ZANU-912948 format. One line per 8 residues: their letters; for each residue x, y, z of C-alpha. Coordinates in Angstrom, 2 decimals. Example, Ala and Ser with C-alpha at 12.3 -4.5 7.8 and 13.67 -1.06 7.14 Angstrom:
# ZANU-912948
as> 12.30,-4.50,7.80  13.67,-1.06,7.14
This chain:
# ZANU-912948
mllsaapp> 80.41,128.34,118.87  79.60,124.80,120.05  83.07,123.58,119.14  84.71,126.35,121.18  83.18,124.80,124.34  83.83,121.18,123.34  85.89,119.04,125.78  89.28,117.59,124.77
tlrmrlif> 87.71,114.13,124.33  85.39,115.34,121.55  88.14,117.41,119.94  90.44,114.39,119.99  87.81,112.35,118.16  87.64,115.00,115.44  91.43,114.97,115.07  91.50,111.18,114.68
amaglgis> 88.66,111.38,112.13  90.67,114.00,110.24  93.71,111.72,110.13  91.53,108.85,108.87  90.37,111.09,106.06  94.00,111.82,105.16  95.08,108.17,104.96  91.96,107.17,103.03
vwaltvpf> 92.57,109.75,100.32  96.11,108.34,100.05  94.63,104.84,99.67  92.15,105.85,97.01  94.86,107.70,95.08  96.81,104.44,94.58  94.61,102.70,91.95  94.18,105.95,90.06
akirfgld> 97.96,106.42,89.98  98.38,102.82,88.75  95.96,103.42,85.89  97.14,106.95,85.05  100.82,106.00,84.86  100.30,102.43,83.54  102.23,100.76,86.39  102.70,97.08,87.14
dgtlgfml> 102.39,95.80,90.73  106.15,95.68,91.35  106.76,99.26,90.20  103.77,100.50,92.17  105.08,98.72,95.27  108.43,100.50,95.02  106.69,103.84,94.57  104.56,103.21,97.66
lagglggt> 107.81,102.57,99.52  108.33,106.34,99.52  105.37,107.05,101.79  106.36,104.47,104.38  110.00,105.54,104.20  109.07,109.14,104.93  106.96,108.06,107.89  109.70,105.82,109.28
lvmpfagl> 112.50,108.36,108.94  110.57,111.03,110.83  109.89,108.81,113.88  113.08,109.59,115.87  112.47,113.31,115.34  108.76,113.07,116.15  109.50,112.24,119.79  111.88,115.19,120.01
avarwgsr> 109.27,117.49,118.45  106.61,116.41,120.93  109.05,116.83,123.81  110.05,120.33,122.70  106.84,121.87,121.36  104.14,119.60,122.78  101.80,117.14,121.07  99.14,119.75,120.26
atlsvaai> 101.47,122.07,118.35  103.21,119.18,116.61  100.01,117.56,115.35  98.71,120.94,114.12  101.80,121.64,112.01  101.92,118.07,110.68  98.23,118.15,109.72  98.72,121.37,107.76
gvlalmpl> 101.45,119.60,105.78  99.18,116.62,105.08  96.24,118.67,103.82  98.53,120.84,101.67  100.13,117.80,99.99  96.93,115.80,99.57  95.70,117.40,96.31  99.23,117.37,94.87
lafapstl> 99.20,113.55,94.84  96.27,113.59,92.43  97.79,116.34,90.23  101.35,114.92,90.09  102.51,115.12,86.44  104.91,112.15,86.54  105.84,109.06,88.52  108.90,110.86,89.90
aftailfa> 106.80,113.78,91.12  104.20,111.42,92.60  106.90,109.49,94.47  108.50,112.68,95.84  105.16,114.06,97.01  104.29,110.71,98.59  107.60,110.78,100.49  106.79,114.24,101.90
ygicfgll> 103.24,113.10,102.64  104.61,110.15,104.61  106.82,112.46,106.69  103.91,114.71,107.60  101.55,111.83,108.29  104.09,109.98,110.45  104.59,113.11,112.54  100.83,113.58,112.82
diamnaqg> 100.38,109.95,113.88  102.90,110.18,116.72  101.60,113.52,117.97  97.90,112.68,117.92  98.45,109.35,119.70  100.57,111.14,122.31  97.77,113.66,122.81  95.22,110.83,122.88
avverrag> 97.17,109.07,125.64  97.11,112.28,127.70  93.35,112.67,127.27  92.84,108.98,128.14  95.00,109.28,131.26  93.11,112.37,132.45  89.75,110.66,131.88  90.83,107.61,133.92
rllmsgfh> 89.29,105.09,131.51  90.04,103.38,128.20  89.41,105.73,125.27  92.02,104.87,122.64  89.94,102.32,120.73  87.13,104.87,120.49  89.56,107.49,119.20  90.74,105.06,116.55
gcysigtl> 87.10,104.30,115.80  86.74,107.95,114.82  89.84,107.49,112.63  87.95,104.67,110.92  84.87,106.86,110.51  87.11,109.33,108.69  88.40,106.63,106.35  84.92,105.26,105.75
gislaiil> 83.20,108.60,105.29  85.62,109.95,102.73  85.75,106.60,100.87  81.98,106.54,100.42  81.87,110.26,99.63  84.48,109.90,96.89  82.71,106.85,95.43  79.51,108.94,95.27
llrlhlty> 81.27,111.94,93.74  82.93,109.74,91.12  79.54,108.31,90.21  78.39,111.92,89.76  81.25,112.31,87.25  83.54,114.55,89.31  87.21,113.93,88.61  89.41,112.39,91.28
pvcsvlaa> 91.68,115.48,91.55  88.61,117.61,92.33  87.59,115.09,95.00  91.03,115.35,96.62  90.76,119.15,96.80  87.35,118.90,98.47  88.78,116.38,100.96  91.59,118.81,101.85
vvmalmlt> 89.04,121.56,102.55  87.08,119.26,104.88  90.31,118.28,106.64  91.22,121.94,107.18  87.84,122.59,108.83  88.28,119.61,111.15  91.76,120.77,112.13  90.28,123.86,113.83
sargligk> 89.30,121.54,116.71  92.99,121.30,117.71  92.84,124.72,119.37  91.13,123.32,122.46  93.40,120.32,123.04  95.76,119.96,125.99  98.89,122.10,125.76  102.50,121.15,126.34
sgdtpvsa> 102.29,121.57,130.11  99.73,118.74,130.29  101.62,116.25,128.10  102.90,112.93,129.44  106.22,113.51,131.30  109.15,113.11,128.94  112.84,112.35,129.27  115.46,115.02,128.62
qhfawpnr> 117.60,112.41,126.84  117.66,112.71,123.06  117.98,108.93,122.58  117.39,105.69,124.49  117.75,102.10,123.29  114.38,100.29,123.27  113.98,97.58,125.91  112.40,94.14,125.41
atitlglc> 108.85,95.29,126.15  109.18,98.12,123.64  110.49,95.78,120.93  107.67,93.28,121.52  105.04,95.99,121.25  106.85,97.33,118.19  106.69,93.96,116.44  102.96,93.75,117.15
cfacfmte> 102.64,97.22,115.67  104.71,96.07,112.68  102.27,93.25,111.90  99.22,95.44,112.44  100.50,98.33,110.31  101.52,95.96,107.56  98.04,94.44,107.55  96.34,97.83,107.53
gvatdwst> 98.71,98.95,104.80  97.87,95.91,102.68  94.14,96.58,103.00  94.67,100.28,102.31  96.97,99.97,99.31  96.02,96.64,97.73  92.40,95.71,98.49  90.98,97.86,95.69
iylrfdrh> 93.67,96.71,93.26  93.06,93.07,94.21  89.32,93.32,93.62  89.73,95.34,90.44  92.47,93.37,88.69  92.31,89.87,90.25  88.55,89.62,90.81  87.69,91.86,87.81
mpldtapy> 85.27,94.13,89.64  84.45,97.50,87.97  86.55,100.48,89.10  83.62,102.23,90.72  82.71,99.17,92.86  86.16,97.70,93.62  86.62,100.21,96.52  83.79,98.41,98.36
gyaafava> 86.41,96.00,99.70  88.23,98.84,101.40  84.89,100.32,102.48  83.96,96.98,104.11  87.34,96.98,105.84  86.71,100.51,107.13  83.11,99.82,108.23  84.06,96.69,110.18
mtisrflg> 87.04,98.46,111.72  84.85,101.36,112.81  82.28,99.12,114.49  84.94,97.02,116.19  86.83,100.04,117.53  83.78,101.65,119.07  83.10,98.39,120.89  86.77,97.75,121.67
daiatrlg> 87.19,99.74,124.88  84.17,98.09,126.54  85.15,94.59,125.36  88.79,95.02,126.47  87.62,96.22,129.88  85.41,93.14,130.24  87.53,90.39,128.66  91.04,91.78,129.02
kpvvmrlg> 93.34,93.33,126.44  95.30,90.16,125.48  92.06,88.25,124.78  90.81,91.01,122.49  94.12,91.00,120.64  94.10,87.22,120.13  90.52,87.23,118.89  91.40,90.04,116.50
calavsgf> 94.32,88.14,115.00  92.15,85.03,114.47  89.38,87.03,112.75  91.80,88.88,110.47  93.55,85.70,109.34  90.12,84.15,108.62  89.21,87.19,106.54  92.35,86.89,104.44
alaifvtt> 91.55,83.19,103.89  88.10,84.08,102.51  89.48,86.77,100.21  92.21,84.46,98.88  90.42,81.12,98.49  86.82,82.10,97.63  86.32,83.70,94.21  82.80,85.08,94.80
nwvdilgf> 82.97,88.88,94.84  80.70,89.47,97.83  82.64,86.88,99.86  85.91,88.63,98.96  84.43,91.92,100.20  83.29,90.16,103.38  86.82,88.82,103.81  88.29,92.31,103.85
glvglgta> 85.57,93.26,106.31  86.76,90.52,108.67  90.33,91.76,108.29  89.13,95.19,109.44  87.10,93.69,112.29  90.11,91.75,113.54  92.89,94.30,113.21  90.78,97.19,114.51
niaplvfs> 91.83,97.10,118.15  95.42,95.89,117.86  96.92,99.32,117.19  94.88,101.14,119.90  95.91,98.54,122.49  99.57,98.84,121.45  99.51,102.66,121.49  97.86,102.71,124.90
aaarvpgm> 100.51,100.32,126.22  103.28,102.42,124.63  102.66,105.25,127.11  103.31,102.98,130.09  106.27,100.80,129.08  108.28,100.01,132.24  111.71,101.61,132.27  111.22,103.97,129.30
aanhsapa> 109.82,107.49,128.98  106.83,107.87,126.67  108.70,110.12,124.21  111.22,107.29,123.68  108.98,104.20,123.76  106.14,105.53,121.58  108.33,106.66,118.63  110.31,103.40,118.79
imalgytg> 107.11,101.34,118.65  105.68,103.52,115.90  108.94,103.30,113.93  108.71,99.51,113.90  105.07,99.85,112.89  105.91,102.16,110.02  108.63,99.74,108.96  105.81,97.25,108.43
fligpvii> 103.91,99.89,106.49  107.13,100.60,104.60  108.12,97.12,103.50  104.57,95.77,103.25  103.73,97.36,99.88  107.12,96.32,98.50  106.77,92.71,99.67  103.22,92.49,98.35
glvanhlg> 104.18,94.02,95.00  107.24,91.84,94.46  105.54,88.61,95.54  102.46,89.48,93.47  104.59,89.98,90.37  105.91,86.42,90.62  103.26,84.40,92.48  100.09,86.47,92.25
lgfalgvd> 98.46,88.99,94.56  96.42,86.32,96.36  99.58,84.48,97.43  101.10,87.80,98.55  98.11,88.50,100.79  98.70,85.09,102.36  102.21,86.16,103.37  100.73,89.03,105.34
avllgatf> 98.17,86.73,106.95  100.98,84.47,108.23  102.81,87.42,109.79  99.63,88.64,111.45  98.95,85.14,112.79  102.31,85.22,114.60  101.11,88.28,116.55  98.56,86.04,118.26
faakavk> 101.36,84.67,120.44  102.59,88.10,121.62  99.24,89.35,122.94  100.43,89.43,126.57  102.51,92.48,125.70  99.47,94.78,125.83  98.39,93.67,129.31
């Protein structure tokens, strides 16, 4: 009853939290798949390629879907696909089946990501104030909440497949909030063209998104594995690194809109890059477990507001319609998410996972110099 009268801003927060739940279950499935199938880092990296590939391939079609059916309808259909596939990842009988399901999961999640950020931009524009960091803060609450819930359920001796089914049920309940979002008629004006080449501003924002998505992907896919297999933490406590990442990201995002309004968007982005690189340095060079967990927390604190700032800027790129600029930027971002696990896995196989994390830190550091793009 209360939800039926909720404004679009509150409903949008629930949708972002739902998406955070979906990506976190994906992240927590990774170490269990590694153990269940007996995979090395290189093989696991190639398998994770499937999820990013699915998300990248759907990007050109995501803009067309939003233009034709609207962001609300598109995100609803995509979310149904995500919650239907989520338990299948945990029940996959073979590596081939797991990889195929992950590919389909990536397609659905990529479509959901484009559509919910398009809807978020509409809600932000109507409100006349910065909201995107707060929306992404709710995304982080989703990742954090389900991470801690699954850790608790595992300690209570529930199996991981059962946990994934429960997560899908929660996600389905949260999806009911989509009914009160803004319909197609209220979406950001779109171009009738099916394709447009990205301009310089779009490419710059896309490269920033590339670095951010790669960093988030590294923390999502490899933080637990790093703490479990390189720092030898127990399986039921190794996820604390990812939990620290999610907690710090949540706090930073809820403060991000106010800080960006006061200090300016480029300053917030530069500070974020510096914090994240410092966090990677702690995780790589200090062997104390609690310091390693703190390091991943700093990575979350730093990267938290990069994506929201980029997505907000994507809706107002000069010379390009939003349904062309946003998918192009997101496609570059998902390319980072796509090649990130492969790069980390291959480098880790030869030089160690700590060295591989350093490669990502260098790429993120380069984003420091492109911060003016989100102005």
